[in-house]
FISEPA-209492 format. One record per residue (C-alpha): residue in one letter; x, y, z. Coordinates in steps of 0.001 Angstrom, whole numbers, padded with zeros to 6 digits, always signed. Layout:
AXYZ ...
END
This chain:
M+165851+237154+149520 E+165195+234214+147215 E+164358+234570+143534 K+160824+233213+143936 E+160116+235864+146573 I+161341+238607+144255 K+159172+237251+141428 E+156154+237402+143718 L+156944+241037+144513 I+157262+241771+140791 K+153747+240410+140282 Q+152498+242710+143027 L+153848+245716+141119 S+150975+245172+138645 D+148321+245067+141350 K+145458+247567+141083 D+145750+248439+144756 W+148410+251152+145133 K+149088+250052+148725 V+150075+246580+147524 K+152371+248086+144889 E+153951+250508+147325 S+154563+247751+149860 A+156241+245549+147233 I+158466+248387+146043 E+159418+249254+149609 I+160499+245658+150265 L+162573+245684+147074 R+164095+249030+148055 L+165081+247786+151506 N+166629+244644+150041 A+168576+246674+147495 Q+169750+248979+150267 E+170994+245965+152219 G+172931+244748+149189 Y+170708+241876+148062 D+170576+241162+144348 I+167230+242330+142966 S+168403+242359+139328 I+165338+240562+137982 A+163097+243301+139410 I+164928+246203+137729 P+162801+246276+134514 A+159554+246192+136547 L+160791+249029+138762 G+161615+250963+135606 D+158039+250504+134389 S+156756+251786+137734 L+158498+255119+137103 S+155552+256023+134874 D+152859+254984+137364 K+150009+257453+137958 G+150750+257559+141675 V+153553+259890+142701 R+154409+257757+145732 I+154883+254718+143478 R+157121+256667+141109 L+159172+258056+143989 K+159607+254687+145721 S+160602+253102+142407 A+163231+255760+141761 E+164590+255295+145288 A+164775+251518+144826 L+166672+251949+141558 K+169005+254422+143231 F+169967+251959+145955 A+170254+249111+143448 A+172699+251126+141341 K+174561+252261+144459 K+175157+248618+145381 G+176476+247844+141889 I+173388+246138+140447 N+173183+246565+136682 T+170523+249148+135839 T+171334+249468+132127 S+167827+248445+131077 V+166196+251439+132790 V+168598+254247+131820 S+166152+255722+129284 K+163259+255507+131744 L+165301+257222+134441 G+166035+259938+131895 E+162307+260344+131251 A+161721+260554+135011 L+163813+263741+135049 F+160773+265455+133514 D+158432+264224+136244 K+156107+266796+137816 D+157393+265897+141273 Q+160742+267379+142299 N+161610+264459+144578 V+161113+261937+141788 K+163410+263982+139543 E+166096+264192+142213 E+166013+260445+142901 A+166124+259665+139166 A+169173+261900+138684 W+170788+260312+141737 A+170134+256826+140325 L+171712+257835+137006 G+174754+259119+138874 Y+175305+255753+140547 T+174566+253964+137277 A+177278+255958+135504 R+179661+255336+138381 N+179236+251615+137695 R+180722+252156+134207 V+177325+251732+132573 D+176601+253639+129364 T+174165+256403+130316 S+174302+258210+126947 P+170538+257716+126287 A+169836+259901+129330 I+172472+262579+128650 P+170099+265050+126877 A+167656+264818+129795 L+170455+265301+132334 V+171692+268351+130424 K+168201+269874+130531 A+168043+269104+134243 L+171001+271445+134778 S+168556+274346+134473 D+165688+272650+136335 G+165384+275431+138892 N+165646+273020+141813 L+169178+273064+143219 K+169057+269441+144364 V+168001+268196+140931 E+170639+270349+139225 W+173355+269113+141582 R+172466+265440+141102 A+172357+265926+137341 T+175796+267538+137440 Q+177209+264600+139397 A+175649+262101+136991 L+177159+263923+134005 R+180558+264058+135694 N+180454+260290+136215 A+179441+259785+132583 V+182404+261894+131461 G+184669+259825+133683 N+183620+256713+131746 C+185072+258039+128479 K+188218+256110+127624 T+189362+258168+124635 R+189290+261836+123662 K+187014+260911+120750 Q+184438+259370+123106 L+184669+262459+125306 R+184055+264854+122405 E+181089+262828+121192 L+179588+262957+124681 L+180222+266673+125151 R+178515+267453+121837 K+175279+266639+123641 F+175972+269401+126170 K+173964+272078+124396 G+170857+274123+124877 S+171830+276275+127842 P+174727+278436+129130 E+175006+276064+132132 A+175587+273078+129851 K+178160+274929+127738 A+180108+276042+130807 L+179976+272551+132279 S+181238+270950+129061 K+184377+273112+129241 E+184859+272304+132917 F+184432+268571+132316 Y+186831+268586+129373 G+189507+270076+131629 Y+188621+267624+134412 W+188909+264641+132046 M+192237+265825+130587 R+193749+266420+134028 N+192605+263002+135172 R+193984+261405+131989 N+197351+263141+132389 E+197615+262021+136012 K+196985+258411+134944 I+199626+258685+132208 E+202143+260072+134685 L+201503+257142+137027 R+201904+254659+134171 I+205150+256319+133042 D+206485+256096+136595 K+205506+252418+136712 E+207149+251719+133334 M+210355+253434+134425 R+210564+251111+137436 R+210102+247978+135340 P+213345+245994+134896 N+213229+245555+131106 K+215332+246511+128119 K+212946+249060+126632 T+214360+252536+125942 I+213014+255523+127838 K+211185+256588+124667 G+209679+253114+124342 K+208540+253078+127954 I+206826+256458+127613 K+205109+255356+124392 R+203836+252216+126125 A+202505+254228+129060 V+200698+256760+126855 T+199057+254203+124533 N+197893+251771+127261 
END
């Protein structure tokens, strides 16, 4: 899909006729699903998450989900996806949480949506809770240092579910970190250089 065609679809997202808007979003969703770059439409799709029509909000969330799944940068709509987790429609909430999960998987900072995701853990709908859990796990996986991890986990408050999950994720992150260090140590040991064993371990741990 060419850029001019996408721009025309973006214009249609402001149309008063909900059928025109839904059709435009559906075309964008299908193109995102097929792997086409719809980056310039991401902000407009984010705005459509607050549309009065539930079908428009749902289609927009689905389009953003597929865009993020295909690696398209959805940084600009993280906050709006977080707000969509409080939507009255369960399907919209699930798709928004799903989109945030893929966004986090793309190494995008989803911290603005963390409080909303934490609240979604006690949504009452199992699908929403599961998607929120996956999104939070991916966000935790993005932390590069223990300090970043602790700062993120401080936001896990307000419910027993969040507290329990913060402990689980801390253990998950530490195990993952230790496995990476072990692999780096093994790699350093195989390197033909003059570094001492102590030096090689230090290099592996600090990299």
